[in-house]
N, C-alpha and C positions, 0 to 999 in steps of 0.2 A: 471866057476862060483865058483868052490871050492876055487881056488886061490884068487878070488876076495873077497870071504867071509873071508878067512884067513887074507888078507890084511886089510879088514874092521875092524875085531876084534882086529888086532894087534895094531891099533891106538886108542884103547879105546872106540870104538863103540860097541853097544850091538845089537844082533839080536836074537829074540826068534825062534830058529831053530825048536822047537817043534810045533810052530803055523804057520809059514810061510815058504813056499818053492818057489823057483824060477824056472819057466818053460818057454819053448819056444812056442810061438803062431805064426800063419801065419802073414806075414807083414801086410796083410789087416785087421788084428785084433789087431794091435799095436805091434807085435813082442814080445819080452821077457816081462813076467809079473809075478805076484805073486798069489799063490793059498793058501787057508787056509788048513792046514794039519789036523785040528781038529775043532770042534765047538769053536768059539772065542766069548767071551762076549763083550758087548759094553764097551768102555773105556779101552780096553786092549792095552798095549804098545807093538807094534810089533818090533820096533827097535829105537835106539837113535843114534845120530851123534854128536860128539863134534863139536862146532862151528869152531874150527881151522882145521877141516877135510873137511869143505866145500871149494871149490876152487873159489876164486874171486880175484879182484885186492886188496882186503883188506887182504887176507891170503897168496897170493903168494909173494915170496921175490923179484920178478922182479921189481916192481915199486920203491922200496927203493934202490935196487941195481943200477937201471938205474938213480936214482936221482929224487926226487919228483918234483923239479922245472923244470927239463928237461922233465919229464913225462907230466906235465901240459902244458909246452911250445909246446910240440909235439901234444897237444890236445888228448892225450891218456886217459884222465879222462872223456871224453865225449863219449856218445854212447857205442858201443860194441867193438870198435877197441882195447882198452886196455885189456879187458878180453880175446879177441881172441888172442892177442899177448902173454898174460900170458899162455894160454893153449898151444900155439905153442911152447913156450920156455920150459915149463914143459915137453912137449912130447919129445923135443930135448934132454933133460937131462936124459931121461930114460936110464937105470933103476934106476939111483940115485935120481930121482924126488920123492918127498913124495907121489905124486898122480899117480905114474906109474901103480900101481895095479888097479886103477880106470880107467885111460885113456885107458888102454888096453881093457876095456869092451865096450867102446863107439863105435857106428857104424862108419865104414869107408866110407859108402856111404848112400845116402838117395834117396827115390823114390818120393820126394816132387817136385812140379812144378818148383822149382828153378833149378832142374837138368833135366827137360824135354827138348826134342827137339822141334823145331819150329812147326812141324806137330802136336804133341800132345798139344802144347800150344794153337793152333787154336781152339781146342775143348772147351777151356775155354772162348772164345770170348763172350762178353756180361756180364760175371761175373766180380767181382771186384778183382779176384785172381791175374791176371797177373800184373796189375798196382801196386799191393801191394807187389810184390816179392822183390822189392828194389835191384835188381841185379846190376843195373847201379850205384846206390848210394854206394853200397858195394864196387864196384870196384874203385870208386873215393876215398873212405876212404882207401882202400888198397894202392893205388898209392900215395896219398897225405899225409897219416899219417904213415902207418905201414912201407912202404919201406924206407922212409927217416930215420925213427927211427932205423930200423935194420941196415942200412948201416952206421949210425953214431957211432955204438958201436960194432966193430968187436970182441972186447974182450968178449962181451956177446953173440953175434950171430955170430958164426964162419962162415966165408965165404963158407966153404965146406958144411955147413948145409943148405945154402939158397935154393938150388934146391930141397931138400927133405922135409924141415920143414917149409919154409916160402914162399910158392908159393900162387898164387891167388886161385888155386883149393883147397889147404888146408884151406885157409882163408874162403872160402864158406862152407867147411865141418864144421869147428869150429863154424861159425855163425849159421849153421843149428842145431848143437848140443845145442847151447844156446837157439835158438828159440824153440826147441822141448823139452828141458829138464831143463831149468833154473828155479830157484825159487828166490823170494825176501827174503833175510835174513837181515832184518834191524838191525842196531846197537842197542844193548840193551839199553833201555831208562835209562839215568843217568850214562851210562858208558862213562867216560871222558878220556879213554886211547887213546889219539890222536896218539901215536907212531905207533900203528898197523893199522891205518886207513888212507892210502894215499888218498889225495883229499877230505877229510872229510869236508873241508871248504864249499863245495857246498851243504852239508846237504841234500843229495838226499833222496827221498822216492819214489822208483820206483816200478812199477807193474810187474807182472810176468805172464807167461803162466800158472803157477801152483798157487795154493793157499797155503798160510802159515798163520797160526793163532798165535796170541799172547798167553801169559800164560792164560789169560781169554778166555776160549773156545768160548765164545759168541761174542768175538771181532774179526770180520773177516777182513783179509788183502787180498784183491784181486786186480786184475788188469792185465796188460800185460807188460812184460819187454820191448818189442819192442816199445810200445807206448811212452816210455821215449825219444826215439830218435827224436821225433817230437819237443822236447824242449831241445835238447842236449846243447844248449848254456847256459842253467841255471842248468841242472841236472848233477849230478855226478853218475857214474855207479857202485860205490863200493858195493851197496846193492845187485846187481845181482850176483847170485852164482850158481855153479854147486854143487848139493847135492848128493853124493854117496848113493846108495841104494834107496833113495826116488824116484829117477827118473826111477826106474825099474817098478813101478806100472803103469798100464794102466788106461785109463779113458773112460767112456761112459756116454751119456746124462742121467742126474739125477739118476745115479746108485752109486754114491759115498758112500763108507762105511768105509773109513779111511781118516784121514787128518793130515797134518804136522803142529805141534805147536812148537813155539820157546820159549825157556827159556834162562836164562842168560848164562849158560855154554854149553847148548846142544839143539838140535832139537829132537822132539819126534814124531814118526808116531803112532797115536792113532786111534783105531777103533771108529767109530761114530754110529755104530749099530751092533747088533749081526750078525756074519757071520758063515754060515754052512760049515762043512767040505767039501772040494771039490769045493767051490765057489771061484770065482776070487776076489781078494782084489783090489778095485777100488779107485783111487784118483780122483780128479776133475780137469778139464781144464777150468771150468767155463761155462759148457753147451754151447759150441760154435756151430755155424752153420757149415754145411758141407764144405762151401767154406773156412772157417778158419781152420777146421780140416785137410783138404787136403793140404792147403798151409803150415801149420806148421808141421804136423805129417805124412802126406802122406796116410791118410785113411779117410773114411767117416762112419757115423753112419746110419744104417737103422733100424728104430724102428716103432712100430704102431703109427699112427697119431690120434689125438683126433677126427678128422673129418672123419676118415676112410682111408684105404690104408696104405702105409708105406713110411717112409722117416725120416728126422731128425726134430723133433718138434721144435728145436731151430733155424731152417733155417730162414734167413731174406733176403730181397732184398734192396739194396741201390739205392736210387734215388737222383741224383744230382740236386741241385737247378737250374742249367743251363736249365734243361728240363722244369721247371716251368716258368722260365723267357721267354723261347721260346714260350711256350703255351700262356702266358699272352700277349705277344707282339702283337698278332694278334687282340686283343680286342681294339676297338677305344678309350675306356675310360682309357686304361692303360698308365702309365708314359712311356715316350720314351726317348731315347738318354741319355743326361747328367742327366736328372731328374730321370730316372730309375737307373742310376749308383749311384746317390746320395742316393737313398733309399736302394739299395743293400749294400752299404758301411755302412750306418747307422745300418742296420740289423746285419751285422757282428760285428760292433763295440759294439753293445748292447749284444753280446754273442749269437746271433742267429745262427742256424745250416745252413751249406751249403750242407749237405747230410742228407737225410731223410730215415728212416728205416721202412720197412713194414715187418710184420710177419704173422704167421698163424692165428692170430686173425682177419685178413683181415680188420683192422681198419686203416684209414688214420690218421697219427699223427696230432694232433691239430696244432703243429708248422708249419706244411706244409700248412694248411689253412691260418694261420696268415701271412706267408710269401707271399702267393699269394695275399692276401688282401692288404698288404703294397704296392704292385705294382699297385693296382686298385684304390686306394684312390684318391679322388678329391684333388686339391691343398689345399682347406680349411681344409679337413679332415686330410691331411698329416701334415699340420701345427700343428694341435691339438695333433697328435700322437708324433711329435717331442717335443712339449712343455711338454707333460706328460712323455715322454721317456718310453712309454708303447705300445707294438704292439697291433693291432686290436684283438678283440675277435675272437676265432677260430671257430665260428659257421659255419657249412657247409650249404651253401644256394646259391640260384641264379646261377650266372655264374660260381661259383666255381666248380659245378658239371662238366661242360663242360671242364673247364681248367684242372681239375685233371684227367678226363677221357683221354683227349688228352695227358697229361703228361705220364700217365702209358702206353698208346698205343705206344708212342714214345720210352719208356723204353723197351717194348717188342720187338720192331723192332731191338734193338741193338744185339739181339741174331740172328744168321744166320739161325736157324732152329725153327720150331714150337714145341709146347708142344706135340702135337699129334704125330709128326714125331719122337720126342725123345722117347716117350713111346713105339713106335713100335720098335725102335732100341734096347730097353732094353732087349727084348727077344732074341736077337742075341748073338752069341759068340764074345766077344770083348776083346782086350788087356786090362789089368788092368787100365792103365792110362786113356784110352778112356772111359771105363765103369764108373770110378769114376768121371770124368769130366761130363759125361752124368747125373749121379745122382745129381750132384751139379746144373746143368742147370734145370733139371726137378723140383727140389725143389723150385728154385727161380721163375720159370715160373708159377708153380701152385699157388704161393702166388700172383703174379701179376694178373693172370687171375681171381682168386677168388676175389681179391680186386676190379678189374674192374667190374666184374659181380655185386658185392654188390653195388658199386657206381651207376651203371646204374639202378638197382632196387630202390635205394633210390631216385634217380632223378625222376623216374617215379612216385613213391609214393608221393613225394613232389609236383610234378606237379598236381596230382589229388587233393591233399588237397587244393592247391591254387585255383583250379577251383570250388571246393565245397564251399569255404569261401564266395565268393560274393553271391552265391545263398542263403546261410543261412542268409546273411545280408539282402538280399531283402525280404526273407520270414519274417524275424524279423521286418523289416521296415513296411511291409504290416500289420502285426498283431498289431504293435504299432499304426498305423494310424486308424485301425478299432476300437481299444480300445478307442482312443481319440474321434472319432466320436460318439461312444456309450456313452461315458462320457458326451459329450456335449449335446447329445440328452436327 
């Protein structure tokens, strides 16, 4: 790290070596991180990075050397393929690359599910982790974008370097580096220097796994760099950047005490609260659930939960709309066949969600109720909804209880083990991958079971209220009749 710090400072970056030190932590705790070497006040600048020291398709010379038209024709301005290729190329130029001193510090392997074997991946069955890995899609990008581009320019990508610097394995490593360490570094507002911005025509504003703030510390810039790939036909990836030094800081749920802010010429890591000597300096990943922490960074958070016990307070469970469709379809009043398909398409066209998220508040999202109601409307009611272009009110009532209970029970069945069995396994000695997958499952199942129990209690209470209402009405009617008779008398 001494060599890295020397490299960092030699390019005009600043590091307060009296305030911040770099230390090694176990992989389960995020690996390398930063510690306060003295009491640090709020608003203290820990380090600054010149914008041109960040590594992106905007700062690397490769896109312009390759030719911007050819770069776009090869679709290297979309998604992460272009940045991955830049990182591969810069590494191949080492030690002459400007970023050699930085690239040498990045991990050569990851313990994220992307690199797990099939046996370990089965431990994540039922969670959304495996289908979000994107391994197949990454391999398609490698074969259809990167390989043709590399082979088209042997003057830039020497044939003898292909087996060592431009392989599928290296592609996955570079992609994991971006996933776990990238920031969004937007072009400074009003900066019209087009020459240094390949692909700026797309005018992308992409999210990142990390947070970066503008000059106004109250104006937060958050998101996820990988989310941009869902809309890569429209988005340009030049905002996604590797930021030396900033990516050393670890993160933990709601413990952020420093944040990266960007200004015209540089980025600044600034403390957001006082930090005591010996405490770790934490950045933020956006308070992610354990499923996402494991997928992106290879670790999970275990903290006290508001309801008791331990886990990640940010854990969530994703429930696909398909499960609601299946639960509703058994109801005789539900739309069937093409009628149901028409309503689902309308819902999506109106911006409705097709995945619903449950959390530790154990509340069913209102949009989940509205979606189920869309499928239950009578033809007349459906016509009115279409006319108003407004979904039904999300009030939880009647048959919705049974539909939602059935939906969540079906979601629980997607896990091959029960919550009780998982909790029993937690006390055993397990390999790290299996233990972390177990913690992810336990958090999600606890949310599902808690929400299910709450729904059943609400249904029971609602049923009792409905039984009491007619009795009250009868009593009211009797009293009214008596009063009438008395008045007539």
